[in-house]
Each structure stands twice: as C-alpha cells, then as structure tokens.
C-alpha positions in Angstrom: 0.0 0.0 0.0 1.1 3.5 -0.7 0.5 6.4 1.7 -2.9 7.2 0.2 -4.1 3.6 0.5 -2.8 3.5 4.0 -4.7 6.6 4.9 -7.9 5.3 3.4 -7.7 2.1 5.5 -6.8 4.0 8.6 -9.7 6.4 8.2 -12.2 3.5 7.5 -11.1 1.9 10.7 -11.2 5.2 12.6 -14.9 5.6 11.8 -15.9 2.3 13.5 -14.2 2.1 16.9 -15.6 -0.6 19.2 -14.8 -1.5 22.8 -13.3 -4.8 24.0 -14.8 -8.0 22.7 -17.4 -6.0 20.7 -15.2 -5.4 17.7 -17.7 -7.0 15.2 -17.6 -4.3 12.5 -13.8 -4.1 12.9 -13.4 -7.8 12.5 -15.6 -7.9 9.5 -13.6 -5.1 7.8 -10.3 -6.9 8.5 -11.6 -10.2 7.2 -12.9 -8.5 4.0 -9.5 -6.9 3.4 -7.7 -10.2 4.0 -10.1 -12.2 1.8 -9.0 -10.1 -1.2 -5.4 -11.2 -0.9 -3.9 -14.3 -2.5 -4.7 -17.2 -0.2 -2.2 -19.8 -1.4 0.3 -19.2 1.4 -2.2 -17.5 3.8 -4.1 -19.1 6.7 -6.7 -17.2 8.6 -8.5 -18.2 11.8 -10.8 -16.2 14.0 -10.9 -16.1 17.8 -13.8 -14.3 19.3 -13.6 -10.8 17.7 -9.9 -11.3 17.0 -8.0 -12.9 14.1 -4.9 -15.0 13.6 -3.2 -14.6 10.2 -0.4 -16.9 9.3 1.8 -16.3 6.2 3.9 -19.3 5.2 7.6 -18.5 4.8 9.7 -19.8 2.0 12.0 -21.7 4.4 9.7 -21.9 7.4 12.4 -22.7 10.0 11.0 -20.3 12.6 7.9 -18.3 13.2 7.9 -14.5 13.9 4.9 -13.1 15.7 3.5 -9.6 15.4 0.6 -8.3 17.5 -1.8 -5.4 16.6 -4.6 -4.5 19.0 -7.9 -3.6 17.5 -10.3 -2.1 20.1 -11.3 1.5 20.7 -12.0 3.4 23.9 -15.3 4.6 25.5 -14.4 8.3 24.7 -16.5 10.8 22.8 -14.4 12.1 20.0 -13.9 15.8 20.0 -12.3 16.5 16.6 -13.5 18.1 13.4 -12.1 15.3 11.2 -14.1 14.4 8.1 -13.7 10.8 9.1 -14.5 11.1 12.8 -16.1 8.2 14.8 -19.5 7.1 13.7 -20.0 5.4 17.0 -21.0 8.1 19.5 -19.1 7.7 22.8 -16.4 5.5 21.3 -13.1 6.5 19.7 -9.8 5.2 18.5 -8.0 7.5 20.9 -5.0 5.2 21.5 -4.0 4.6 17.9 -5.3 1.1 17.4 -6.6 2.2 14.0 -2.9 2.9 13.1 -1.8 -0.4 14.5 -4.4 -2.3 12.5 -3.6 -0.4 9.3 0.1 -1.2 9.5 -0.6 -4.9 10.3 -2.9 -5.2 7.2 -0.3 -3.6 5.0 2.3 -5.9 6.4 0.2 -9.0 5.5 -0.3 -7.6 2.0 3.4 -7.1 1.5 4.3 -10.6 2.9 1.9 -12.6 0.7 3.3 -11.0 -2.4 6.9 -11.1 -1.3 7.1 -14.0 1.1 9.7 -13.9 3.9 12.1 -16.7 4.8 10.3 -17.5 8.1 6.6 -18.0 8.9 4.9 -14.9 10.2 1.9 -14.9 12.6 0.0 -11.6 12.6 -2.3 -11.3 15.6 -5.2 -8.9 15.5 -6.0 -8.8 19.2 -9.2 -7.5 20.8 -9.8 -5.9 24.2 -6.4 -4.5 24.9 -8.0 -1.5 26.6 -10.0 -3.9 28.8 -10.8 -6.4 30.0 -7.7 -7.9 28.3 -7.5 -10.1 25.2 -3.8 -11.0 25.2 -3.8 -13.6 27.9 -6.8 -15.6 26.7 -5.6 -15.3 23.1 -2.2 -16.6 24.2 -3.9 -19.6 25.7 -6.0 -20.4 22.6 -5.6 -23.6 20.6 -4.7 -21.5 17.5 -1.9 -19.7 19.2 -0.5 -23.0 20.5 -0.6 -24.5 17.0 1.2 -21.5 15.4 3.4 -20.6 18.5 6.0 -18.0 17.5 9.7 -18.1 18.4 9.8 -14.3 18.8 7.0 -11.7 19.0 6.9 -7.9 18.8 4.4 -5.0 18.6 4.3 -1.3 18.2 2.4 1.5 19.9 2.0 5.1 18.7 3.8 7.8 20.6 2.2 11.3 20.2 5.1 13.1 21.8 7.7 11.7 19.3 8.2 13.2 15.8 7.3 11.3 12.6 10.3 9.3 11.4 11.3 8.3 15.0 10.9 5.0 16.9 11.8 4.4 20.5 12.3 1.5 22.9 14.6 0.1 25.5 15.9 -3.1 26.9 14.2 -4.5 30.0 11.1 -2.9 31.6 9.1 -0.7 29.2 5.6 -0.7 30.7 4.5 -1.3 34.3 2.4 -3.9 36.0 -1.1 -2.5 36.3 -4.3 -3.5 38.0 -7.7 -1.9 38.2 -9.1 -1.4 41.7 -12.7 -1.4 42.7 -13.8 -1.3 46.4 -17.4 -1.5 47.5 -18.6 -0.5 51.0 -21.9 -1.4 52.6 -23.1 0.0 55.9 -26.4 1.4 57.2 -28.2 4.5 55.8 -30.4 6.8 57.7 -31.4 10.4 58.4 -28.6 13.0 58.4 -29.8 14.3 61.8 -29.2 10.9 63.5 -25.7 9.8 62.4 -25.3 7.6 65.5 -28.0 5.3 64.2 -26.2 4.7 60.9 -23.0 3.3 59.5 -21.8 6.1 57.2 -20.1 4.8 54.1 -19.1 8.2 52.8 -16.9 8.6 55.9 -15.7 5.0 55.6 -14.7 5.4 52.0 -13.1 8.8 52.6 -11.0 7.4 55.5 -10.0 4.5 53.3 -8.7 6.8 50.5 -6.6 8.7 53.0 -5.1 5.5 54.6 -4.5 4.1 51.1 -2.0 6.7 50.3 0.3 5.6 53.1 0.8 2.2 51.5 3.1 3.7 48.9 4.6 6.5 51.0 5.3 4.3 54.1 5.2 0.6 53.2 7.0 0.5 49.8 10.7 1.0 49.2 11.1 4.5 47.8 13.4 3.1 45.1 10.7 0.7 44.0 8.2 2.9 42.2 4.5 2.3 42.7 1.3 4.3 42.3 -2.2 3.9 43.8 -4.7 6.4 42.4 -8.5 6.6 43.1 -10.2 8.3 40.2 -13.8 8.0 41.1 -15.9 7.9 44.3 -19.7 7.3 44.3 -22.0 7.1 47.3 -25.4 8.2 48.5 -28.2 9.9 46.5 -29.3 13.0 48.4 -27.7 15.6 50.7 -29.7 14.9 53.9 -29.5 11.1 53.9 -26.4 9.2 55.2 -25.1 6.9 52.6 -25.5 3.1 53.0 -23.2 2.3 50.1 -20.1 3.8 48.5 -17.8 2.7 45.7 -14.2 3.6 44.9 -12.6 3.1 41.5 -8.9 3.4 40.9 -5.7 1.8 39.6 -2.5 0.3 40.9 0.8 0.5 39.0 4.1 -0.9 39.9 7.5 -1.5 38.3 7.8 -4.9 40.0 5.4 -7.9 39.8 6.3 -8.7 43.5 5.4 -5.2 44.5 2.0 -5.5 42.9 1.3 -8.6 45.0 2.6 -6.9 48.1 0.3 -3.8 47.6 -2.7 -6.0 47.0 -2.0 -7.8 50.2 -1.8 -4.5 52.1 -5.0 -3.2 50.5 -6.9 -6.3 51.6 -5.6 -6.0 55.2 -6.6 -2.3 55.1 -10.1 -3.2 54.0 -10.4 -5.7 56.9 -9.3 -3.0 59.3 -11.9 -0.6 58.0 -14.6 -3.2 58.3 -13.8 -3.4 62.0 -13.5 0.3 62.5 -16.7 1.3 60.7 -18.7 -1.9 61.4 -19.4 -2.4 57.7 -18.6 -4.8 54.8 -16.0 -4.1 52.2 -15.4 -6.0 49.0 -12.5 -5.8 46.5 -12.5 -6.4 42.7 -9.2 -6.0 40.8 -10.8 -6.0 37.4 -8.2 -6.2 34.6 -4.6 -7.0 35.5 -1.8 -6.5 33.1 1.7 -7.9 33.4 4.7 -5.7 32.8 6.2 -5.4 29.3 9.8 -6.6 29.5 11.8 -6.2 26.3 14.4 -8.8 25.4 17.8 -7.2 25.1 19.0 -9.2 22.2 16.1 -8.3 20.0 16.2 -4.6 21.1 19.8 -4.5 19.9 18.8 -6.0 16.6 15.9 -3.5 16.3 18.2 -0.5 16.9 20.6 -1.7 14.3 17.9 -2.4 11.7 16.3 1.1 12.3 19.7 2.8 11.8 20.2 0.9 8.5 16.7 1.9 7.4 17.4 5.6 8.2 14.7 5.6 10.9 15.7 7.6 14.0 16.0 5.4 17.1 15.7 7.0 20.5 16.2 5.4 23.9 12.9 5.2 25.7 12.1 5.7 29.4 10.1 3.1 31.3 6.6 4.2 31.9 3.8 3.5 34.4 1.4 2.9 31.6 0.0 -0.7 31.1 -0.2 -3.0 28.1 -1.5 -6.6 28.1 1.1 -7.4 25.4 3.2 -8.0 28.6 1.6 -11.4 28.9 2.9 -12.3 25.4 6.5 -11.3 26.1 6.4 -13.1 29.4 6.0 -16.4 27.5 7.7 -15.5 24.2 11.0 -13.5 23.8 10.2 -10.2 22.1 9.7 -6.5 22.5 7.5 -3.5 22.0 8.5 -0.2 20.5 7.0 3.3 20.2 6.2 4.9 16.8 6.4 8.7 16.7 3.2 10.3 15.3 3.7 13.9 16.4 0.3 14.8 17.9 -0.2 17.8 20.3 -2.7 15.7 22.2 -1.8 12.6 24.1 -3.0 9.1 24.2 -6.7 8.7 25.3 -7.4 12.3 24.6 -10.6 13.1 22.7 -8.7 15.4 20.3 -5.8 13.2 19.5 -5.0 13.2 15.7 -1.8 11.3 14.9 0.1 12.4 11.8 -0.7 9.8 9.1 2.7 10.1 7.5 3.9 7.8 10.4 2.0 4.9 8.8 4.8 4.5 6.2 7.4 4.6 8.9 5.7 2.0 11.1 5.2 -0.3 8.1 8.9 0.0 7.1 10.0 -0.7 10.7 7.8 -3.7 11.2 8.6 -5.2 7.8 12.3 -4.8 8.2 12.3 -6.6 11.5 10.3 -9.5 10.1 12.6 -9.9 7.1 15.9 -9.4 8.9 15.5 -10.4 12.5 17.9 -13.2 13.6 15.8 -15.6 15.5 
C-alpha cells in the first residue's frame, strides 16, 4: 500500500471504533480486506472478535509473531475530522486504527513477497480492557502456530514522525484496576449515631490508602495507587448506606504488585472493623509488565539505523499493556512509533500524523525480514 491507500484504510477503521470484545464491524472489515489477498500461502482463523493470520515462509524454519490491537475506547471524539467516529461515545484514541492499518499492509506485503520465516500476525481484541492478550495466548490456534519471537508497536504522540523508541528491560509497568465497594447502614442525616456512614468509611480508606506507597513500599521501587472515582449516597440529607471507589494500581515490579494488593486487603479488613461495615474488592483487569528482550532490542536498533529511521532510547513508563503477557511467555519486545500529535493518548482530540504509517510499516517489515531468531 502507498501512503494514500494506508490513509484510506486507517480512516475507514477510525470511523468504526468498538470497545473490547465488541469489535464486530472491525473484525468484518479486517476479514474482508484479508479475503481479497492471494490465499495460497495464507491461513486465517478467527478467535472471538480477534483474528490470527499466518503467512507461510519460503523456508519456514522459525515463526515470527507480530501483534496489533484492534479495540477502541469509551471516549466521545472531539475532533472536526471528516472521518470522525460514527459510534457516539467510542473513539480510536489510543492509535489502534494505526496499529491495524500497519498490520494489514504488512500482511499484504508478505503474501506478495514472502519472507524466509513463517509470520503470525495477531489482531488482538480488548487491549484496553478487559484484556485479550492472555486468553488469546492460551488459545488452541496460538498453541498451534506458536511463534519463536514476537513484537508489537504503539503510537507515541510526543515523538516526531520518522522516529521510533524502545529500551531493553522494563518498558511498561504492571497494572491493575481497583474497585472497592462498601456497605453500611443508611439513615437520616440528623441521626448519624443510628447509621454506618459509608461516605466517611470510603473517605477514610482513601486517606489511609496513600500511606501504603509512601510508608510501606521502598522509595526506590516505584508504585502508584490512584483513586479516580468515588460514588455514594443519593441526596444531601441522607447518610449513605453504600459507597464505591474506582482506581488503579501501577508498579515496576510484579512482586510489589502482590505486596500492595495484600496490604490493601488488610486495610479493607481493618476498615470493616473500624466502621462496622462490609468491604469487597475487585481487581478488574490486571496487566503484566512489558519486558523487552535485550538481544532483539539491539537488533531492532541496528535495523532502524540501517533503514534511516531515527531510534531513541525510551524511558520506562507507568502505563500498562497486556502485550506484557505475550513477552512473558515468548521472547520479544514493543516499541514506540512517533506520530507527532499535540494531544496525548486517550485524549478526545488526538489526531496522529498519518505520515507515520509508512514509517511504522517500514520498521515492522524490516524486523520481520531481517530479525535473527
């Protein structure tokens, strides 16, 4: 595909964002594109709303995996683009329309000019939640076509077009959602002694929660606990019987994640005694850290230099990516693709520079053809 064809595909996909495991139109679009390619050396299998695409190599000694996520976010788009989202309240605000476009173009190139090794392209649903990487990794199709190495890319709004970035070791953090529900006893605001006030219980819990990181975790071992939403009660003069907290936990160590969860559970138990109430915890989606293999990162940097693509050393980040489950089991890496947008990831106004599509395609194809497995 040339740049105009890449832009058309990206804009088609941008119009139809769908949240995790509801990517029905997206899957249909991807399958229709793939069906128009020569099928002689192409194998396609669906998995829920995702797709596995295998291109047979000319020698077939190894299998190289490449993952592209396909879901959108529950965000109302706030751009004036002529191809803005047709699904109100949903948007490709994390660049997955870019990821899919590059992956489709990659398949097209590989079926017409086959590589030495087999290639497994994975169109993965539900990266934004509840998480599609782990169950896809455990699927029969994945086990049948298990890759020897796997890699993926993610757009980076802060980097200029023509630039990629990555690093050896930890790139993305361990992350977990956090939901805590409190149940007490409601009543009239004039008689607080006859109630068990869950607004007070929830507020006290939030304050105590902050001491886990500041006083119980090694300052050199980074961790974050953030509560982004509190709900409780329904009117100003009635003491709330229920309250709910919604937040996130992020750590640079898997062991620290386990330690924090243990401390949160003990804190909930303490609050139950203190406020004579019942607390319950749900961790929602949990994502394992993205740990980049040093050998392949070195190869990636060398290949980018040879391709005249600027390579920059990345910093580790507290963001989460369920691709971490894949590189936990298969050696590989993830890299950032510069798209030069004034608005960041998950912003309703993000508009990546489409010239980056050619750069991303060139970077991915070069690794597939020249990686030493």
